[in-house]
N, C-alpha and C positions, 0 to 999 in steps of 0.2 A: 461133092466136098460140102456144100451147103447142108444137105441132109445130115451128113456125118456131124458137123458143127451142132446142128440143132439137137440130135440125138444125145451127143456128149453133155451139152448144156442141160438138157431136160434131166438127165441122170444125175448131173452135179446138183442140180436145185433139189431134186427128189431126195438124195441122200442127206443133204444139209437141212432140209425141212424136217425130215424124219428125225433127225438127230437133235435139233433144237426145241422140237414140239414133243416127241415121244419119249426121248432119253432124257432123265434127271440132269438138271443143271446146278451146278454149285451156287448157292445163293449167298454166300458170304463173300462179299466183295473184297478184292484186293484194293490197296490204297489208291491206285488209279481209277478203279472203277468208281469208288465213291466220290473222288473230286470231280469227274466228269458229270457224274449223276447230279450232284449238288448244284453245279454252275447251270446244268441244263435246265433243272427245275426253276431256278431263280429266273433264268431267260426267258422260259415259257410263261412265266408268272408275271413278266413286265418289269424284273428289277434289273436286268442288264447282265452282263457276264461278270457276275459277283460269286466268290467263294466264301461262304459265311457259317460253315457249320462248327461244332464245338471244337473238333481237330483243327481246323484252320485257326481259330482263334488261339488255340493252346500253343501252335506252332508260330504265331505271329505273321501269318500269311492270308489273313481274312481280309476281305475287300475286293477290289477290282482284280481280275486275273491277269497275273504275269508269268506264271510258272508254266503255263502251256497255251498253245495258240487257240484261236477261237472255232477252228472247223468242227472238231468232233462234238463239243458242246452244242454248237448250232444244228448238227447233224440230229443229235439226240433231241433237242428242243422241237425240231420239226416233227418228229415222229411222235412225241407227246402232245403237241398241238392237234394232231390227227387222231391218234389211237389212245389218248390219255397217258397217264404216267404208268405205263405197263412194260416191264422188262421183255415180256414175251413179244410184243411188238417190235421191239428193237431187234430182238433175235431172228425173228421172221424176215425183216428188211435186210439184216445182215446176211442172212443165208441167201437170199436173192441176189445180192451183191456178189457174194461169194461164187454163185454160179455164173456171173457175168465174166469172171476171170477166165472161163474157158474160151469164148469166142476171141476175146482180146488178146489172149496169149496165142491162140491158135493162128490168128493173123500175123503177129509179130513173127512166131516160130516158122511159118510158111515162107515169110519174106527172107528170114535169116538161114534157114536150114531146109527148106524144101518140105513138101506134103507129108511125106512118110515120117519124119520126125516130128512133124507138128501134129500128127494124129497121134502118135504115141503120147507125146507130152501133154496133149490136152486130156487124155485119159488118166494120166497120173496126176495132175491137177484136180481133176473132177473127183478122184478117189482118195486123196491124200489126207489121212487121219488129221494131222495138224491143221491143214487149212480148213477141215471140216469143223474141228473142235474150236477153233478161234471165232468161228461164226456165232457162238453162243456167249462170248464174253463182252461185256462193255468195255472194250479196250480199242485203242485206234489202229491194231494190227490189221483187221479185215479191211477197212477203208484205206488205209495206207498201201496196202498191196494192189488193190484196184488202181489207185491213183498213180502209183508208180509203173505199173504196166501200160497204163493209159499213155503217161508222159514218154516212155522210150518208144512204144508203138508209132504214136502219132509223129515223134521226131523222125522215125526212120521213113515213115510214109512222106513226110514233108521233104525229105532229101530225095526220095526215089522218085517222086512226081513234081519236084518243084514248086510245092503247093504251100502258098502261103497261109491258106486256111489251117492246114495240119499242122504247121509251125505254131500258129496262134492258139490252136486247140491243145497242144502239147504244152505251151506255155501256161495256160491256164490251170491245167492238171498239176503243172510243176509248182505254181504258185501256191495252189491248194495243199499239194503235198508238203512243201517247205513250211506253211503255217501249221500242219499236222505234226511233221517231224523236221526240227530245225537242222538236224545233221544232214537231211539231204541236199543242203546247199553244196557239200562237197560233191555229191553225185552229179549235179549240175555241172560244176566245174570240170570233172573228170570226162563227163560226156561231151562237152564242148572241146575239150583237149583231143580226145580221140577223134572226133568228127573233123577237127581242122588238120589233124595229122594224116589220117587214112582216108578221109572224104572231101579233101580240098577241091576235087575236079567238080563236085556236084553241090557242095556246101555254098551258098551265096551269101556275101556279107549283109546284105539287106535282110535275109531271112534270119540270120542269126541275131542281128539287131532287133527284128520284130519280135523273136523268141524271148530274148533277154529283156527288152522294155516291157513286154507283156507280163512275164513271170514277176519281175521287180514290182510292177505296178500293183499286182495282186498283194504281194507282200508289204508295199508301202503303206498301203491303207491302214494295216494293223500297227506298222511302225510308228505312224503319226498319232494314232490313237494312244500308243504307248507313251509318246512323248507328251501328249496333251495331259495324260492322266497321271503320269509319274515324273514328268520333267526330267527325264533321263533318256539317252538314245538306246532303246532296248529295240533291236531288230525283230525278235519274235518273242523270245522268252527270257527269263532270269535264271535258267537252270543249269547253263554250262559250267559256271564255277562249281556249283554244289556237285554236279556229276563228276567233274575233275577230282575234287576233294574226296568224294567217297572212294574213287578209283585209287587215289593216292593212299589213302587210309588202309586199303586192302578189304573193305567191307563189300559184302555181297548184295546189301539191301540197305536203306535207310536206317540210321540209328539216332533218332532225334534226342535222345535222352543222353547222349554221350556228353560228358562235362567239358570236353575240349571244343566240340562242335558248338554247344550252347555258349560258352564263353566268346566264341567268335562272332556269333551271329546275334547275341543279344543286344536290343535296342537300335539295330539297324534296319533301314528300308530293305525291300527286296533287291533292289539295283545294288545298293552298297554291299550286301550279303555276296552277291554274285562275285563283285570285284575282291571282296577280302578272302573268300573262300578259294578263288582261283589263285590269288597270290600266295596263300598258305599251302595250296596243292603243289605249286611250282617249287616252293621251298622244300617241301617233304621229298618231292622227286629229285631235287638236286643233292639232298643230303643222302638218300638211299637210291641211288639209280638201279643197282642191281636188283634189289628188292622190288622195285616197281616193274622192272622187265620181266622178271619170274610171275609176278601177279598178272602182267598183261597177257602173257603166254597162257596162263591159266584161264584168263577170261575168254580168249578164243576158243579153247577147248569146250568151256562151259557154254558158250555161244552156240556151238555147232553139234556136240555130242549130247544129245537129248532125246528123248521119247515124247516130249511135249504133253505129259500126262498130268502136270502139276494141277491144272484147273479141270480135269476130267472126273466127273463124279464116280466114286468107286476106285479110283486109281491114283488120287492124289498124294497118298502117303509114300513113304519111303520103302524101299525093299526090306529093309530091316524091321520097319513096323509091321509089314504084313507077315514077314517070316515069324516074328515073335507071336503072332496070333494063329499061325498055321494057314494062313489065306493064301495057298500055293497057286490057285488058280489066277488070283489077281497079280501074283508075282510073274506068272507065265504070261499073262497078257501084258503087262508093261514090258516084259523082255521081248515079246513078238514085235510090238510097236517100235521098240528102240532097235531091234534088228533090221525092220523094215525101213526105218527112217535112215539108217546107217548104209544100208544096202544101196537106197536110192542117191544118197550123198556120194558114195563110191562110183555109183554108174555115172552121176554127174561129172565126177572127177575124170573118169575115162573118156567121157563125151568131150569135155574141155580140152584134155590133151589131143583128142582126135581132131577137133576143131582148129587148134592152133598149129597142129602139125600139117594140115591141110592148106596148100596155097589158096585154093578156092575158098575156103570157109574162114579164113584167118580174121578178116574184118569182122564178120558176123559174129565170130566167137568173141572177139574183143568188145564188141558193142553189148552183147549179152552178159559178158562177165563183169562190165564196169559197176553195176549196182552190187553184185556179190562181194567184189573186191572192196568198194568203198565202205560198205557196212562192216566188213571183218576189220578194215583198217580203223574206222571210227571206234569200233568197241574194243579194239587192242588198246586205245588211249582211254576210253571212257567206261564206265559201268557197263556190264554186259549181262543180260539174263536171257534164257532161252527164246522168249518170245520176240525178241529183237531180231530173230532170223526169219520170222515168218514173211515180211514184205519181199524177200529175195528168193524165197522157195520156188516160185514159179520159173525164174531164171535157171536155178539149179536143175529143176525138172527138164527145161528146154535141153540142156546139156544131156540129162539122162536119157531123153527122148532120141538125141542123136546117136548115143551109144546103142541103145537097143534096136533102133530102126536099122543102123548100119549092119546089125546082125541078122534080123528078121527079113527087112526089106532091102538087101544091098543093091539090087538093081534100080531102085527109086531113089537112092540117094546120090547118084551120080550126076544129076542135072545141076548146073549153076543156080545158086540161090540169088534172089534178087538183090539183097543186102550186099553180097559180095561184088555183083555187077555194078553196083552204084559207085562203088570204091575204085 
């Protein structure tokens, strides 16, 4: 098994490095790309976590960072300190981190569903086009995916082995993940509820306390910094109100020039903006609940039904744009990638149904499904784009591995999985 893990990990690293080094990458950054890069340059230059480019000044958000956490800018700044301000260096590091998804996911899938499903799921993760493509983007998805996998895997190991060290390590990964993506607080709550519900025989109160205290200590350092800088209780970011406002308005992306938006935020601090926009979003939702519900259902579809080609060089335009130019090979490539992704999601659904129907795998299926359900629920309420799907794709592929392994290796999927035994 160790040789198999090594082989798949090397293949995953090779295809990711080949993609980020040899394949042209989109150089025009999306808004998030530019913000993270600006703060990272300031940090590596000794100016601290400050956002100060022309766009930030125009939008009134220049100065100390509060619209995102510190983890990804610190990650970028560390690379810049070693390799200079080179996007290529970031892509190479992210490609290697992307390869690390394989051994971590393999361990989790082995505990949850057994070696056959783990073997299949590892190959799906290693060769997944979206997981490969996001290694080339200066966005949080690549690092978020690894941290989320580590947090869940180490929590399961802690429960299986009664290991305080594993719980503590899971908590550190969880704390960093929350500082990277604040919505993962909901995943923590759901994970603990599931563990208390179905894992009460092996989950010890002292271990849960250690996990919570360690995770919250990681977050509390940043929260304390926010209070010292902004004199306001900001847990991680000041983006929740704006995200809800954008969702209530039915926007698919930020529209900073919108007159209503500008009238609401003009002259206010970021923490005040967050409160004002949240309040107005709630008003809009109350006035038109049916419209908001329809938009929320559309957001879920937008979250999951995608080929993830928006940031892939040569495939980033729409089908209509390529059709107008007669670029049918590109249309075919986008269609194939979409069909492949949709097929894997469908297999994941079949694997989840199989897991939930099996008495032996029910708890394992629930633990694996928690991140997927939480992310879907969060983006039912808040803004959704295709990239928010990326951190939970390995969990979907775990279920797809169950479905495929049950068909190809039926005799190897009959043994009791460790996660199911600990429940």
